[in-house]
N, C-alpha and C positions, 0 to 999 in steps of 0.2 A: 561200425558204431553199432555197441548196445544195446539190447530194449533197456536199459535204464539210461542211457542218452539221450535214447529216439524216444522217450517220453518227459526229458526235457524241452526236446527242441521242438517238441510241435503235444499240443492239447490233446488227448486223447476223444472227449467229447464233440467238436470242432467239428470231425470225422464219423461221427458216428449216428444210429437210426435214432438212438435218446433223446428224449425230451426233459428240460426241467421247468416245473411251475415253481413259483413262490410264490402262496396263496398265505396271508395273512393280515395282521391290521394295517393299518395307515400310517405312516410316519415311521414306521416300523424298518429304517434301510434300504427300501426294495430300490431309492432310483444307486445308492450304494453299492447294492449286490449288484446292478444293474449294468453298472459300470465297471466295474472289478469283472465280473463276466470277461466283456468285454475286448480290455484290455488281455484277456486269459486266451484270446479268438476265440471266443464264443459268441457267434453272433445270436444277438438278445435284444429285443423290444422289453418299454416299460410303459406301462399305461397306453402312451400312444390314444389320449383324449376319451380312451373309453372305444374306441373302435375294437383293439383286440375282443373286446368280450361281445359287444352287438356283433362281430363275426363269427363267432365261437357257436353263440346263439344260435344266428342265421344257420349257419350250415348245421347243426342238430335236426332242429325245425323242418328243413328242407331233403334231412335224412342222409346229407353229405358226412364227409370227415371233418371229423372238429376241425382241422387242423388246414383248410381249404380255402389256400390265401393267404397261407401265414408259412408258407415253405421255406420262406429264407430267413427263420431265426428257428434256435434252438434251446432260446431260453426265455420264459414270460413271465414277466412279477407285475407287479398291480393292477392284476385283471379287470376289476368289477368296476361298475356301472349303475350310474342313477336313473329311471325314470320318473 
């Protein structure tokens, strides 16, 4: 199988160290984008009741890598939280 055929078979980002952060306004297709990325084999999370942003903030405040505890996902959508 040549390289082009291999790319068609398996998404590159699913096994890459790269991460995707979708930052934008509410009601701008973030849940649809997260769904699309999941269908492409890229582990994605959408909002999760504000827990994504709470985890990132807590990690930053305690000097940890901001993605500690979020390792299962490669793509993050709609991460805001309101206190």
